[in-house]
N, C-alpha and C positions, 0 to 999 in steps of 0.2 A: 504494500500500500504506500502511496505517496506520503512523504513526511512534511514537506514545506512547499507551498505554492505561491509564486508571485502573480498577482492579478494585474494584468496589463490593461487596466481600464479605470473608470471612475464612476461616481454616482450610484444609482440604484442597482445596476447589474454587478458592480463591484461588491456592494453590500450583500447582495443575494449570494454571490460565490463565497464570501467570507462566512456567511451563516452555514452554508453546506460544509465548508471546511471545518468549522467549529464542531459540528455534529459528528464529524468523522474522525476527530482527533488530529486534524491536519493544521499546521501553523500557516497563517496567512500573512502575506507581505503586500502592503499597499504602496503605490507610487502616486505622486501628485506634483502638479505645477503650482505656482504661487496663488492663482485664484482659487485653488481647491485646498489651501492650507487648513481651513476649518471644515472641510467636507466630512460628512458622516462616514464615508468609507475609510478615511484616514483615522478617525477616532476609534472605529471598531476593529481595525486590523491588529494583529499581534505585533507587527513592525510596520513602519512607514518611512519612506525615503523621498526626499525632494528631487525633482528633475529640473529645477531652475525656475526662472521668472516667466519665460515665454509660455503663454497659456496652452499652446498646442504642440510645440516642437518636441517636448519630452515624450508625450504620448505617441508620437509618430516616429520615434528614433529606435529602430530595431536593435542596432548594435548596443546602444546604451542600456536598453532594457535587459537584453540577454546577458550582457556583462554584469549588470547589477544582480541578476538572478544567480549567476555563478559566484559572485563575491559574497553574497549573503547566504549561500548554502542551500539554495532552492533546488529541488529536483524536478520542478515542472513550472510551466507558465500557462495560466488560463487567460485567453485574450478577450473573453466576453463577446460583445458584438460592437460593430463600428471600429474605428481606429485601425488597428493592424490585424483584426480578427480573420480577414480573408486575404492576407498578404502572404503569398507563397514564399517570398524571400525570408520573411520573419520565421515561418515554420522551418525552412531549410537551415537557417542560422541556428535555431534551437537544436536541431539534430546534430549539426556540426560541433556544437559546444557541449553536447551531452546532456541537454535539458529537454525533458519531455514537453512537447507541445500538445496541449489538451484540445485536440481537434484532429482532422484528417491529415494525411501525409501531404507534403508540399506539392507533389505532382498532381494529386487529386484536386487541391485548391486551385492550382494553375489551370487544370483542364476544365473545371466547372466554372471558374471565373472568366474564362474565355468563352463567350456565349456561342461562338461558331463551333468550337470544339465540343462544347456541351451538347449542342444540337446534333452534331455528328455521332456522338456517343449514344445518345438516346435513339436515334434512327437505327443504329446497329443493334441495339438491344430490343427493338420492336416497340419502343415507347413513342406514341404519336406526337409529332411536333407541328407547329403551325407552318403552313406553306410559306416559303421565302427563299432567300439566297442560301446556297449550300456552303458558302464561305463568305469572306469579307468582300465588300463591294470595291471594285477597282476605281470607279469614277462615276460621275453623274450620268453619263450616257448609259452605263450598265444599269444603274438604278432606275432610269426612266424606262429602259427596255423591259426589265423584270417586273416593274410595277404594272406595265401594260399587260403583261402575261397573267399575273395573279389577280389583277383587278384592284382598284382603289376602294376604300382607303388602305394605306400601308403605314407601317411604323418603321422609321429609320432609328436604329439603336446603336449606342456605343458598345463595341465588342467587349470591352473591359468594364462596362458600366454596372450600376447597381443603385439601390436606394431611390429609384424613381428619376435619377438624373441621366442626361444624355439620351433622351427619348423624344422624338417629335412625330406627331401624326400628320400625314399628308393626304388630303382628299382629292387633289387634282395634280396634274403635271406641273402647273405653275407653283403650287405650294411645295412640291418636291424640289423644284429648282431653287426656291428660296430657303427651304429648311435644311437641305443637304449640307451646305457649307457651315451652317450654324451648329449642327450636330457634331461635325468634325472639330470645330473650334471648341465646343463645350467638352467633348471627349478628351481633347488634348490637354485642356486646362485642368479638368477634374481628375483624369485617370492616367495622364501621361502617354496616351496612345491615340492616334488619329484613325484607328481602324473602326469601321462601322459595318453593320449588316442590315438586311431588310427582312421584315416579316409582314404577312398579311395582317391587317388590323382586324381583330375580332371585336366587333362593335357591341358594346354593353355586355360583356361576359360576366359570369360570376368568377371571383378570384378565390380559388380553393387551394390550400396548401396542406401537405401531409408531413407530420413529424416522424422521423425515422431515427432508430438507434442501431448501431452496428459495432461489433467487437472485432478484435484481431484474429479470432478463430473463424471468421467468415459468417457468423450468425448475424442476421438482420431482421428487425421487426418494425412495424409501424404502430403509432399511437393514435391512429385515426386522424381526422382532418380538422382544419380550422377554416372558417369563412371570413375572408378579409375584404369583402366587397365594399364595405363602407369606408371610402377613402376619398381624399381630395388631392388632385394633382399627383396621383400615383403614390401619395403618402397615406398609410393606414391610420385610421382614427379609432374605429371600434372593431374588435375581433371577437369571433364567436366559435365555440366548440361544443358539440359537433355542429356542422352546418344544418340549420333547420330546413334547408332547401334540397337535400340529397335523399334519394331513396336508399333502402338497405343495399340494393344491387349496385347502385352507383358508388356507395361508400366502400363496398368490398372491392370493386373494380379499381377505384382510384388508389386505395391502400395498397393493393397488390402491385400496381404500376410503380408506386413510390419505392417499394422494396426492390423491385426489378431494377429500377434506376440506380439505387444505392449499390446493389451487388454488381452491376455492370461496370462501375468505375472503381471497384475495390474500396468502397467507402468504409471509414472507421470513425467512431464517436457519434455525436448528435448532429443531425442535419435536417434540412427541410426542403422538400420537393414541391415546387409551386406549379399550379396548373390553371388554365383558363377553361371554363365550361360554357358552352353555348348549346342549348337544347340538350341532346344526348351526346354531343361531341366533346371530347376531352383532349386538350393540347398541353404538352409540356412547355413551361415558360422558362424556368431556371431552377438551379439548386443553390441554396444558401448553405455554405459549409461552416456553420457556426450555430451557437444557440440563438434563438430568435427572441425579440422583445416580447412576443406573445406566447412564449413557452408556458406561461403561468396557467392559461386556461386549459391546456392539455393536461397539466398536472392536476388541475381541479377535477376534471371528469374521469381521469384514469387512476389517480392516486400514485402515479409514478413520479418520483423526484428526478427530474431530467438532469439537473446539475450534479446530483449525487452519482447518477449513472455515468456522466462524463468523467468524473474523477475515478470511478471504478474502472472504466474502460481504459483510461490513460495509465492506470496501475497494472494493466495486463490481465485484469480479471474478466471472466466471461459475463455476458448479459445476465441480469438477475431474472429475466422473464423470457418465456417462450411466447410465440404469437398467441397461442390459445389461452395463455394466462391473462392476457390484457383485454379488459372489458371497459366500457365507459358507462357512466351513470349520470343522468341529468344534463343540464346545460350550463355553460360558463360564458360570461361576457367580460371582456377587458376593455376599459375606456382609457385611452391615453390622454391624461390631463396635461395639456400643453400650455405653456406660458405665452398665450397668444390672444389677441382680441378678435373674436369671430365677427364682430360688427364693424371692424375696420380692416377688412380683407385679411384677417388672421395675422395682423402685424405683431411681431414679437413683443412681449411685455416683460422684459427683464427688470429685476430690482429686488428690494428687500421684502421678505415675507413678514408682515407685521403680526399676523396671527394665523396659526395652523392648528386645526383640530381634525384628526383622522377619523373617518367613519369606521364603524364596527358592527358587531352583531353577527348572527348566524350567516354563514356562507359568504362573508366579506373578507377580502384580503387586500392589503395595500403594500405595494413594493415602491419604496421611495428612498431618497437620501436628503429630503428637505426637513426643516424644522423651523419653529418660530424664531425669527431673527436671522435666518439664513438669507444670504444675498445670492440670488440666481445670477451667475455671470453671463455676459453676452457672447461668450466665445464658443459655446457648445450647443448641442441640440436643445430645443425648447421644451422637451418633455420634462415635467417636474415630478410626476408620479403616475403609477399605473394602478387604477382601481379595478379590482377583479371581484366578480360575484359569481356564486354558484347556487343553483336551485334545481329541484327535481323536474320541473316543466319549463317550457319556453315562456309561458305567460308569467310564471312565478319569477323567472330570472329577470324579465323586464321590470316587474314591480319592485324587485329587490334592488335593481340598478337605480331606479328612480329614487327609492328610499335612501340608498347609500349616498347618492349625489346630494340629496337634501341634508343628510347628516353632516357632510363635509363642510368645514369652514376654512377658507384659504383667502386671506386678505393681503393687500399690498400690491398685488399684481392682477392682471386680467387673465382668465383662463378659458378653456373650451368647455368647461363643465356645464354651463347653462345651455350651450348649444346642443349638447348631447341630450339634455332633457327634452328639447324640442324633437329630436330624432326619435326618441322613445315614444313620443305621443303620436307619431305618424301612423296611419292605419296600414300602410304597406309594410313598414318595418314590423309592426306588431303582428301582421299576418305572416311574417317570415318570407316575404317576396320582395327581393331587391337585388340589384347588381351594381357594377362599378359606376353606373350613371346616376345612382341615387342622390348623392350630394349635389352635383351640378344641376340635376333636374329639379331640385327643390330649393331654390334660393329664398323662397318665402319663409323657410325655417329660421333664417337669420333675422327676421323682423319681430323678434320677441321683445317683451318689455324687460327692462333692467331695473325697474322700480324695486327698491328694497323695503322689506318689512321693518316696522319700528324697532323690533328687537334686534334685527341684524344691524341697523344703523347704530344703535346704542353699543352693541358689541364692538363694532368697528372703531367707534370713537374711543371707547375704553382701551382698546388695544393700541391705538395711536398714542394716547396719553401715556400709557405704560411704557411704550417703546421710546417716546421722547424723554421720559424721566429716567430712562436707563434701568428700569426695574428688572 
């Protein structure tokens, strides 16, 4: 079993990993840059080391992080998500330095991070992919010719892209001519590669992903699916497990596809296979070679501790479960509470949290690294907490989500919480009928009242006075 793990991340995912380490008797080592000096992940770790003043440079320096792991006697590094979590060079450097990378091998990260290689691997394994280019596009002329063959609309995507970036939809040849150089420019700036490819645009699909686990002995299982269709500009807002939109036959089919995909590339550790569904057609989109932000809801419905399994697999142990051992019960919903103003085009709302009260009660989980008095820095992702609820039925899960949002008090910044309340009231969402067009198709949901109840106003004033007085 691993003895000491350096967590190459920050915020709530670092805290999540620290908790798993503590339960397994593994020492945790945190890293931080100056804006995170008072971060909860720094406070909770067994050891913590500064990476300097620059907010981002330290978290993105593979050599420095691996050398620190070696110097502090760590036998493994957990990358979390974001930052270096899908960086093949980072994983390879860990291997060269004799430090276990808690994730798949570098060659697998490289293959699945390159979207054209990933599509080729899936085709070879018999996993359906969306119609499109069989490799990277050479130039605009090839893009125009291929788009004419497969039909508009099409998506031009960065080959090394991810996180919703480096993607442009083109509905006409004129749009393709305008967007093609923009995608190349964005891909070069964001991912250091000008390579792009093309896919047929599946209009208004359901976005379904499947959690997989695989060990070094070749065993692989899926933990059922998550529905991530409630998203804005390709960024997920609300995730659900299992999907209320799948039949049992579809669920079995897509789960088996995910396991096939994992085995086809020799996958090891936790990963997620993402699909687009339209009608009864299922298409592979990509594979995320790391733990997902929304792993929480899979844990809620299956009882499987995914981070614990990651640590076990990295220790060379076999999976704790066979496929037939894994069942799901009820529904879980995760709400990403982002520091954004929904009524002002989701403008980031960074600043000091003057008062925070976490929701609780049956079936409620909060993963966060914030606290009253915490200053949300403007250098990182805007998500400040993940609110997760579980209930036996879909209707009860919605009601519990609404109640948990009402319970929560988060003052000093604007968040997306009130917007989610409007989504939960919509009849289509309540009926479990929605796709990736839901958010843009319902701009009226942003026209909600922000009027505060007298009790809320009094609480906010009291919190402000207390903060000003330095209590």
